[in-house]
C-alpha positions as CSV (number, residue, x, y, z in Angstrom):
1,X,0.0,0.0,0.0
2,X,1.7,3.2,-1.1
3,X,1.9,6.3,1.1
4,X,-0.8,8.9,0.5
5,X,0.2,11.8,-1.7
6,X,2.0,14.4,0.3
7,X,1.9,12.3,3.5
8,X,3.3,9.4,5.3
9,X,1.6,6.0,5.6
10,X,1.6,4.9,9.3
11,X,0.1,1.4,8.5
12,X,2.5,-1.4,9.4
13,X,2.8,-3.2,6.1
14,X,2.2,-6.9,6.4
15,X,0.3,-6.7,9.7
16,X,-3.4,-7.4,9.1
17,X,-6.1,-8.6,11.4
18,X,-8.3,-11.4,10.1
19,X,-11.6,-11.9,11.8
20,X,-15.0,-13.5,11.1
21,X,-18.1,-11.5,10.6
22,X,-21.7,-12.7,10.3
23,X,-24.3,-11.0,8.1
24,X,-28.0,-10.6,9.2
25,X,-28.8,-13.2,6.5
26,X,-26.6,-15.8,8.4
27,X,-23.8,-15.8,5.9
28,X,-20.3,-15.6,7.4
29,X,-17.3,-13.7,5.9
30,X,-13.6,-13.6,6.8
31,X,-12.6,-9.9,6.8
32,X,-9.1,-8.6,6.7
33,X,-8.3,-5.2,8.1
34,X,-5.2,-3.1,8.5
35,X,-3.7,-1.8,11.8
36,X,-6.2,1.0,11.8
37,X,-9.3,-1.2,11.3
38,X,-9.7,-0.3,7.6
39,X,-11.2,-3.2,5.6
40,X,-8.7,-4.3,2.9
41,X,-10.0,-7.7,1.9
42,X,-12.7,-10.3,2.4
43,X,-13.5,-13.9,1.7
44,X,-16.9,-15.6,1.7
45,X,-19.6,-16.4,2.1
46,X,-18.3,-19.3,4.3
47,X,-20.1,-22.2,5.9
48,X,-20.3,-21.5,9.7
49,X,-19.8,-25.2,10.5
50,X,-16.7,-25.6,8.3
51,X,-14.7,-22.5,9.3
52,X,-10.9,-22.8,9.3
53,X,-8.2,-20.6,10.7
54,X,-8.8,-17.1,9.3
55,X,-5.2,-17.0,7.9
56,X,-6.1,-19.9,5.6
57,X,-8.4,-18.0,3.3
58,X,-7.6,-16.0,0.2
59,X,-8.7,-12.4,0.7
60,X,-9.8,-10.3,-2.2
61,X,-10.7,-6.7,-2.6
62,X,-13.8,-7.3,-4.7
63,X,-16.0,-7.6,-1.6
64,X,-14.6,-4.6,0.3
65,X,-17.1,-2.0,-0.7
66,X,-20.0,-4.3,0.1
67,X,-18.5,-5.3,3.4
68,X,-17.9,-1.7,4.4
69,X,-21.5,-0.8,3.5
70,X,-23.0,-3.8,5.4
71,X,-20.9,-2.8,8.5
72,X,-22.1,0.8,8.3
73,X,-25.7,-0.4,8.0
74,X,-25.1,-2.7,11.0
75,X,-26.0,-5.8,9.0
76,X,-22.6,-7.4,9.8
77,X,-21.3,-8.1,13.3
78,X,-18.0,-9.7,14.3
79,X,-18.2,-13.2,15.7
80,X,-15.6,-15.4,17.5
81,X,-16.6,-18.9,16.5
82,X,-15.1,-21.9,18.3
83,X,-13.2,-23.9,15.7
84,X,-12.4,-27.6,15.8
85,X,-8.8,-28.6,16.0
């Protein structure tokens, strides 16, 4: 991620938080955000009963606008599912 024009980027490159979010419809998404909480990638929808470690998914930017809108509309909430080992 390049530094903004005329400024410095304070995001630690390579450090992303990967968490699960559930939509009001029941669909689950893995969401990747930077150190400031900005959504930078997503994967899904995912089966709730077959979730893997969040680092195992391929995150793409194609869902980012939709994820941001759903979060703003309070249709997505973060979950912390218990995963089988």
